[in-house]
Backbone as XML, in Angstrom:
<?xml version="1.0"?>
<chain id="A" units="angstrom">
  <residue number="1" name="UNK">
    <atom name="N" x="0.589" y="-1.309" z="0.302"/>
    <atom name="CA" x="-0.295" y="-0.084" z="-0.140"/>
    <atom name="C" x="1.095" y="1.191" z="-0.068"/>
  </residue>
  <residue number="2" name="UNK">
    <atom name="N" x="0.507" y="1.988" z="-0.920"/>
    <atom name="CA" x="1.194" y="3.326" z="-0.848"/>
    <atom name="C" x="0.972" y="4.635" z="0.377"/>
  </residue>
  <residue number="3" name="UNK">
    <atom name="N" x="1.289" y="5.158" z="0.806"/>
    <atom name="CA" x="1.583" y="6.088" z="1.969"/>
    <atom name="C" x="0.086" y="6.807" z="1.474"/>
  </residue>
  <residue number="4" name="UNK">
    <atom name="N" x="-0.179" y="7.089" z="0.177"/>
    <atom name="CA" x="-1.590" y="8.077" z="-0.411"/>
    <atom name="C" x="-2.344" y="7.282" z="0.097"/>
  </residue>
  <residue number="5" name="UNK">
    <atom name="N" x="-2.584" y="6.000" z="-0.098"/>
    <atom name="CA" x="-3.873" y="5.259" z="0.181"/>
    <atom name="C" x="-3.889" y="5.154" z="1.419"/>
  </residue>
  <residue number="6" name="UNK">
    <atom name="N" x="-2.812" y="5.079" z="2.053"/>
    <atom name="CA" x="-3.093" y="4.970" z="4.184"/>
    <atom name="C" x="-3.292" y="6.497" z="4.430"/>
  </residue>
  <residue number="7" name="UNK">
    <atom name="N" x="-3.243" y="7.739" z="3.668"/>
    <atom name="CA" x="-3.611" y="8.731" z="3.896"/>
    <atom name="C" x="-5.060" y="8.472" z="3.426"/>
  </residue>
  <residue number="8" name="UNK">
    <atom name="N" x="-5.550" y="8.183" z="2.624"/>
    <atom name="CA" x="-6.682" y="8.487" z="2.202"/>
    <atom name="C" x="-7.983" y="7.479" z="2.810"/>
  </residue>
  <residue number="9" name="UNK">
    <atom name="N" x="-7.014" y="6.415" z="3.404"/>
    <atom name="CA" x="-8.291" y="5.513" z="4.155"/>
    <atom name="C" x="-8.456" y="6.337" z="5.472"/>
  </residue>
  <residue number="10" name="UNK">
    <atom name="N" x="-7.300" y="6.933" z="5.968"/>
    <atom name="CA" x="-7.721" y="7.677" z="7.423"/>
    <atom name="C" x="-8.632" y="8.861" z="7.377"/>
  </residue>
  <residue number="11" name="UNK">
    <atom name="N" x="-8.396" y="9.436" z="6.076"/>
    <atom name="CA" x="-9.103" y="10.643" z="6.027"/>
    <atom name="C" x="-10.647" y="10.353" z="5.864"/>
  </residue>
  <residue number="12" name="UNK">
    <atom name="N" x="-10.945" y="9.260" z="5.041"/>
    <atom name="CA" x="-12.092" y="8.551" z="5.105"/>
    <atom name="C" x="-12.543" y="8.116" z="6.656"/>
  </residue>
  <residue number="13" name="UNK">
    <atom name="N" x="-11.873" y="7.245" z="7.052"/>
    <atom name="CA" x="-12.439" y="6.705" z="8.573"/>
    <atom name="C" x="-12.941" y="8.178" z="9.479"/>
  </residue>
  <residue number="14" name="UNK">
    <atom name="N" x="-11.825" y="9.199" z="9.070"/>
    <atom name="CA" x="-12.069" y="10.495" z="10.070"/>
    <atom name="C" x="-13.394" y="10.949" z="9.822"/>
  </residue>
  <residue number="15" name="UNK">
    <atom name="N" x="-13.554" y="10.971" z="8.265"/>
    <atom name="CA" x="-14.914" y="11.602" z="8.099"/>
    <atom name="C" x="-16.095" y="10.702" z="8.293"/>
  </residue>
  <residue number="16" name="UNK">
    <atom name="N" x="-15.970" y="9.155" z="8.229"/>
    <atom name="CA" x="-17.198" y="8.556" z="8.575"/>
    <atom name="C" x="-17.527" y="9.108" z="10.189"/>
  </residue>
  <residue number="17" name="UNK">
    <atom name="N" x="-16.470" y="9.244" z="10.865"/>
    <atom name="CA" x="-16.636" y="8.918" z="12.630"/>
    <atom name="C" x="-17.314" y="10.632" z="12.709"/>
  </residue>
  <residue number="18" name="UNK">
    <atom name="N" x="-16.864" y="11.565" z="11.962"/>
    <atom name="CA" x="-17.511" y="12.445" z="12.470"/>
    <atom name="C" x="-18.672" y="12.910" z="11.607"/>
  </residue>
  <residue number="19" name="UNK">
    <atom name="N" x="-19.313" y="12.323" z="10.848"/>
    <atom name="CA" x="-20.600" y="11.796" z="10.672"/>
    <atom name="C" x="-21.462" y="11.137" z="11.226"/>
  </residue>
  <residue number="20" name="UNK">
    <atom name="N" x="-20.852" y="10.405" z="11.740"/>
    <atom name="CA" x="-21.445" y="9.387" z="12.619"/>
    <atom name="C" x="-22.007" y="10.116" z="13.698"/>
  </residue>
  <residue number="21" name="UNK">
    <atom name="N" x="-20.894" y="10.795" z="14.266"/>
    <atom name="CA" x="-21.141" y="11.697" z="15.741"/>
    <atom name="C" x="-22.202" y="12.404" z="15.088"/>
  </residue>
  <residue number="22" name="UNK">
    <atom name="N" x="-22.102" y="13.290" z="14.272"/>
    <atom name="CA" x="-23.474" y="14.237" z="13.996"/>
    <atom name="C" x="-24.854" y="13.699" z="14.154"/>
  </residue>
  <residue number="23" name="UNK">
    <atom name="N" x="-24.773" y="12.623" z="13.415"/>
    <atom name="CA" x="-25.766" y="11.613" z="13.534"/>
    <atom name="C" x="-26.129" y="11.265" z="14.304"/>
  </residue>
  <residue number="24" name="UNK">
    <atom name="N" x="-25.487" y="10.749" z="15.791"/>
    <atom name="CA" x="-25.711" y="10.207" z="17.059"/>
    <atom name="C" x="-26.226" y="11.451" z="17.782"/>
  </residue>
  <residue number="25" name="UNK">
    <atom name="N" x="-25.471" y="12.458" z="17.698"/>
    <atom name="CA" x="-25.794" y="13.956" z="18.538"/>
    <atom name="C" x="-27.532" y="14.141" z="17.721"/>
  </residue>
  <residue number="26" name="UNK">
    <atom name="N" x="-27.521" y="13.937" z="16.610"/>
    <atom name="CA" x="-28.817" y="14.321" z="16.262"/>
    <atom name="C" x="-30.123" y="13.672" z="16.780"/>
  </residue>
  <residue number="27" name="UNK">
    <atom name="N" x="-29.709" y="12.159" z="16.803"/>
    <atom name="CA" x="-30.615" y="11.319" z="16.967"/>
    <atom name="C" x="-30.632" y="11.738" z="18.458"/>
  </residue>
  <residue number="28" name="UNK">
    <atom name="N" x="-29.674" y="11.903" z="19.589"/>
    <atom name="CA" x="-30.158" y="11.862" z="20.978"/>
    <atom name="C" x="-30.882" y="13.301" z="21.003"/>
  </residue>
  <residue number="29" name="UNK">
    <atom name="N" x="-30.783" y="14.344" z="20.359"/>
    <atom name="CA" x="-31.520" y="15.439" z="20.408"/>
    <atom name="C" x="-32.959" y="15.257" z="20.441"/>
  </residue>
  <residue number="30" name="UNK">
    <atom name="N" x="-33.267" y="14.593" z="18.916"/>
    <atom name="CA" x="-34.462" y="14.074" z="18.734"/>
    <atom name="C" x="-35.148" y="13.508" z="19.592"/>
  </residue>
  <residue number="31" name="UNK">
    <atom name="N" x="-34.512" y="12.246" z="20.464"/>
    <atom name="CA" x="-35.082" y="11.689" z="21.516"/>
    <atom name="C" x="-35.540" y="12.552" z="22.579"/>
  </residue>
  <residue number="32" name="UNK">
    <atom name="N" x="-34.346" y="13.345" z="23.057"/>
    <atom name="CA" x="-34.787" y="14.176" z="24.237"/>
    <atom name="C" x="-35.535" y="15.281" z="23.894"/>
  </residue>
  <residue number="33" name="UNK">
    <atom name="N" x="-36.009" y="15.756" z="22.814"/>
    <atom name="CA" x="-37.354" y="16.536" z="22.512"/>
    <atom name="C" x="-38.359" y="15.650" z="22.481"/>
  </residue>
  <residue number="34" name="UNK">
    <atom name="N" x="-38.627" y="14.091" z="22.105"/>
    <atom name="CA" x="-40.275" y="13.283" z="21.907"/>
    <atom name="C" x="-40.076" y="13.037" z="23.415"/>
  </residue>
  <residue number="35" name="UNK">
    <atom name="N" x="-38.766" y="12.856" z="24.023"/>
    <atom name="CA" x="-39.524" y="12.253" z="25.591"/>
    <atom name="C" x="-39.716" y="13.838" z="26.152"/>
  </residue>
  <residue number="36" name="UNK">
    <atom name="N" x="-39.011" y="15.033" z="26.021"/>
    <atom name="CA" x="-40.125" y="16.167" z="26.521"/>
    <atom name="C" x="-41.951" y="16.243" z="26.298"/>
  </residue>
  <residue number="37" name="UNK">
    <atom name="N" x="-41.742" y="16.189" z="24.837"/>
    <atom name="CA" x="-43.079" y="16.082" z="24.604"/>
    <atom name="C" x="-44.208" y="15.021" z="24.978"/>
  </residue>
  <residue number="38" name="UNK">
    <atom name="N" x="-43.558" y="13.887" z="25.437"/>
    <atom name="CA" x="-43.995" y="12.611" z="25.890"/>
    <atom name="C" x="-44.605" y="13.477" z="27.508"/>
  </residue>
  <residue number="39" name="UNK">
    <atom name="N" x="-43.127" y="13.641" z="28.081"/>
    <atom name="CA" x="-43.601" y="13.640" z="29.373"/>
    <atom name="C" x="-44.833" y="15.092" z="29.949"/>
  </residue>
  <residue number="40" name="UNK">
    <atom name="N" x="-44.490" y="16.181" z="28.634"/>
    <atom name="CA" x="-45.448" y="17.178" z="28.950"/>
    <atom name="C" x="-46.956" y="16.963" z="28.806"/>
  </residue>
  <residue number="41" name="UNK">
    <atom name="N" x="-47.286" y="15.720" z="27.600"/>
    <atom name="CA" x="-48.246" y="15.262" z="27.729"/>
    <atom name="C" x="-49.385" y="14.415" z="28.767"/>
  </residue>
  <residue number="42" name="UNK">
    <atom name="N" x="-47.972" y="13.800" z="29.338"/>
    <atom name="CA" x="-48.218" y="12.801" z="30.598"/>
    <atom name="C" x="-49.175" y="13.691" z="31.338"/>
  </residue>
  <residue number="43" name="UNK">
    <atom name="N" x="-47.937" y="15.115" z="31.921"/>
    <atom name="CA" x="-48.275" y="15.889" z="33.108"/>
    <atom name="C" x="-49.731" y="16.598" z="32.930"/>
  </residue>
  <residue number="44" name="UNK">
    <atom name="N" x="-49.821" y="16.550" z="31.500"/>
    <atom name="CA" x="-51.240" y="17.470" z="31.084"/>
    <atom name="C" x="-52.463" y="16.582" z="31.371"/>
  </residue>
  <residue number="45" name="UNK">
    <atom name="N" x="-52.045" y="15.248" z="30.963"/>
    <atom name="CA" x="-52.936" y="14.380" z="31.471"/>
    <atom name="C" x="-53.181" y="13.887" z="33.087"/>
  </residue>
  <residue number="46" name="UNK">
    <atom name="N" x="-52.020" y="14.161" z="33.928"/>
    <atom name="CA" x="-52.313" y="13.934" z="35.095"/>
    <atom name="C" x="-52.888" y="15.136" z="35.774"/>
  </residue>
  <residue number="47" name="UNK">
    <atom name="N" x="-52.542" y="16.311" z="35.389"/>
    <atom name="CA" x="-53.166" y="17.477" z="36.295"/>
    <atom name="C" x="-54.864" y="17.466" z="35.738"/>
  </residue>
  <residue number="48" name="UNK">
    <atom name="N" x="-55.105" y="17.412" z="34.428"/>
    <atom name="CA" x="-56.683" y="16.950" z="34.268"/>
    <atom name="C" x="-57.486" y="15.909" z="34.851"/>
  </residue>
  <residue number="49" name="UNK">
    <atom name="N" x="-56.747" y="14.858" z="35.516"/>
    <atom name="CA" x="-57.285" y="13.677" z="35.854"/>
    <atom name="C" x="-57.358" y="14.261" z="37.543"/>
  </residue>
  <residue number="50" name="UNK">
    <atom name="N" x="-56.422" y="14.938" z="38.184"/>
    <atom name="CA" x="-56.208" y="15.410" z="39.367"/>
    <atom name="C" x="-57.314" y="16.575" z="39.346"/>
  </residue>
  <residue number="51" name="UNK">
    <atom name="N" x="-57.707" y="17.336" z="38.557"/>
    <atom name="CA" x="-58.719" y="18.574" z="38.483"/>
    <atom name="C" x="-59.933" y="17.615" z="38.502"/>
  </residue>
  <residue number="52" name="UNK">
    <atom name="N" x="-60.196" y="16.847" z="37.598"/>
    <atom name="CA" x="-61.521" y="16.312" z="37.488"/>
    <atom name="C" x="-61.629" y="15.694" z="38.853"/>
  </residue>
  <residue number="53" name="UNK">
    <atom name="N" x="-60.762" y="14.836" z="39.276"/>
    <atom name="CA" x="-61.356" y="14.317" z="41.092"/>
    <atom name="C" x="-61.509" y="15.357" z="41.868"/>
  </residue>
  <residue number="54" name="UNK">
    <atom name="N" x="-61.128" y="16.584" z="41.892"/>
    <atom name="CA" x="-60.717" y="17.789" z="42.381"/>
    <atom name="C" x="-62.379" y="18.467" z="42.462"/>
  </residue>
  <residue number="55" name="UNK">
    <atom name="N" x="-62.752" y="18.423" z="41.423"/>
    <atom name="CA" x="-64.526" y="18.824" z="40.943"/>
    <atom name="C" x="-65.285" y="17.959" z="41.503"/>
  </residue>
  <residue number="56" name="UNK">
    <atom name="N" x="-64.881" y="16.643" z="41.442"/>
    <atom name="CA" x="-65.968" y="15.865" z="41.773"/>
    <atom name="C" x="-66.061" y="15.825" z="43.122"/>
  </residue>
  <residue number="57" name="UNK">
    <atom name="N" x="-65.017" y="15.937" z="43.865"/>
    <atom name="CA" x="-64.830" y="16.061" z="45.330"/>
    <atom name="C" x="-65.901" y="17.477" z="45.946"/>
  </residue>
  <residue number="58" name="UNK">
    <atom name="N" x="-65.691" y="18.666" z="45.103"/>
    <atom name="CA" x="-66.748" y="19.886" z="45.608"/>
    <atom name="C" x="-68.302" y="19.540" z="45.308"/>
  </residue>
  <residue number="59" name="UNK">
    <atom name="N" x="-68.224" y="18.847" z="44.320"/>
    <atom name="CA" x="-69.678" y="18.755" z="43.834"/>
    <atom name="C" x="-70.438" y="17.921" z="45.163"/>
  </residue>
  <residue number="60" name="UNK">
    <atom name="N" x="-69.449" y="17.201" z="45.708"/>
    <atom name="CA" x="-70.290" y="16.099" z="46.823"/>
    <atom name="C" x="-70.519" y="17.351" z="48.048"/>
  </residue>
</chain>
């Protein structure tokens, strides 16, 4: 193998590593956003259920 081939292979490995890290960072950020939306939705459902029980207590 020539030195040029080794340098090209090293550059390709570095490029794939950086692209892989950016894709991984993107997937992690998307996962965190989806988790926040889900937890917010669950919180709204919990609050609505809590207030529903509270208003039922007041009616009696």
